[in-house]
C-alpha positions as CSV (number, residue, x, y, z in Angstrom):
1,M,28.5,16.6,23.9
2,K,24.3,16.7,23.8
3,A,24.1,18.3,20.5
4,F,26.5,16.1,18.7
5,A,24.9,12.3,20.5
6,A,21.7,14.3,18.8
7,L,23.3,15.2,15.6
8,G,23.7,11.2,15.6
9,I,19.7,10.2,16.1
10,F,19.5,13.3,13.2
11,A,21.3,11.5,11.2
12,A,20.6,8.0,11.6
13,L,17.2,8.9,11.2
14,A,17.2,11.1,7.8
15,V,19.3,8.1,6.7
16,S,15.7,5.7,8.1
17,V,13.7,7.4,6.0
18,A,16.2,8.6,3.1
19,T,16.4,4.7,2.6
20,G,13.7,2.7,4.1
21,P,11.2,3.4,1.8
22,A,12.7,3.2,-1.3
23,L,14.3,0.2,-0.4
24,A,10.4,-1.5,0.3
25,Q,9.1,0.2,-2.9
26,G,11.5,-1.0,-4.9
27,L,8.9,0.5,-8.0
28,E,9.8,4.8,-7.3
29,S,10.1,5.0,-10.6
30,R,6.4,3.5,-11.8
31,P,3.1,5.7,-10.9
32,V,2.0,6.1,-7.2
33,L,-0.7,4.7,-5.3
34,I,-4.2,6.3,-6.0
35,F,-6.4,5.9,-2.6
36,A,-9.2,7.1,-4.5
37,D,-12.4,6.4,-2.6
38,E,-14.7,6.9,-6.3
39,G,-14.7,5.6,-9.5
40,D,-12.4,2.9,-10.0
41,G,-9.3,5.4,-9.2
42,F,-7.5,2.7,-6.9
43,A,-8.0,0.0,-9.6
44,R,-6.7,2.0,-12.6
45,S,-3.8,2.9,-10.4
46,V,-3.2,-0.5,-8.8
47,R,-2.9,-1.8,-13.5
48,A,-0.4,1.0,-13.8
49,R,2.0,0.3,-10.7
50,Y,2.2,-3.4,-10.9
51,G,1.6,-4.2,-14.8
52,A,3.1,-7.3,-16.1
53,G,5.6,-8.8,-15.8
54,T,6.1,-6.9,-11.4
55,P,6.8,-10.3,-8.9
56,A,4.1,-10.5,-6.3
57,A,7.4,-10.0,-3.8
58,A,7.7,-7.3,-4.3
59,V,3.8,-6.3,-5.1
60,R,3.6,-7.6,-1.0
61,A,7.5,-6.1,-0.1
62,D,5.7,-2.7,-2.0
63,A,1.7,-2.5,-0.8
64,R,3.3,-2.7,3.2
65,A,5.3,1.1,2.7
66,P,2.2,2.6,2.9
67,G,0.3,0.5,5.4
68,F,-1.1,-2.6,3.6
69,S,-1.2,-5.9,5.8
70,C,-1.2,-9.4,3.5
71,T,-2.7,-12.4,4.1
72,A,0.2,-15.5,4.9
73,D,-0.4,-17.4,1.9
74,G,0.2,-13.9,0.3
75,E,-3.3,-13.7,-2.0
76,S,-4.0,-10.7,-1.4
77,C,-3.8,-7.4,1.5
78,T,-5.6,-5.1,2.4
79,R,-5.3,-1.4,3.7
80,V,-7.7,-0.5,6.0
81,V,-8.5,3.2,7.3
82,M,-11.8,3.8,9.9
83,D,-14.3,6.7,9.8
84,G,-16.6,6.4,12.1
85,T,-18.1,2.7,12.3
86,C,-16.9,2.6,9.1
87,A,-14.4,0.8,6.6
88,N,-12.1,1.7,4.1
89,A,-10.5,-0.8,2.6
90,W,-8.4,-0.5,-0.6
91,I,-7.4,-4.0,-1.2
92,L,-5.0,-5.3,-3.9
93,D,-5.8,-9.5,-5.2
94,I,-2.6,-10.7,-5.9
95,G,-2.6,-14.4,-8.5
96,A,-0.8,-17.3,-9.3
97,D,-0.2,-16.1,-12.5
98,Q,1.1,-13.0,-10.8
99,S,-1.2,-10.3,-11.6
100,V,-2.7,-8.1,-9.3
101,S,-5.9,-6.3,-9.4
102,G,-7.7,-3.6,-7.1
103,Q,-10.8,-2.7,-5.9
104,Y,-11.9,0.0,-3.0
105,Q,-14.7,-1.2,-0.4
106,Y,-16.2,1.0,2.0
107,R,-18.0,-0.9,4.6
108,C,-20.2,0.3,8.0
109,M,-20.6,-2.7,10.3
110,G,-19.9,-5.5,7.5
111,A,-22.0,-4.7,5.0
112,A,-20.9,-3.4,2.2
113,V,-22.7,0.2,1.4
114,D,-24.5,1.3,-2.1
115,D,-23.3,3.4,-4.6
116,E,-25.9,6.2,-4.6
């Protein structure tokens, strides 16, 4: 009986993993986001993934899958990964015209770090 219960749980998890991200993203055939911390790799990947015609609601749903949090007004989504006392932040800005742009910031104690 335990084997059947374990098998049932495993099957439910497999279905959840297989369908969850696909339903959340809906943009599987588009290029993936590149979480680069140098250059404009992230900005370029945002333009490639969310080019013209991607509705803002689809961008927000897609952004949540890799860990972005969106503002209440839906105008921006941010993914933050801490590095000691510093933060790596990937930011999506969603315009009223449905345009999407991306930027990467590295901040320590609230100040932007200069590129050297």
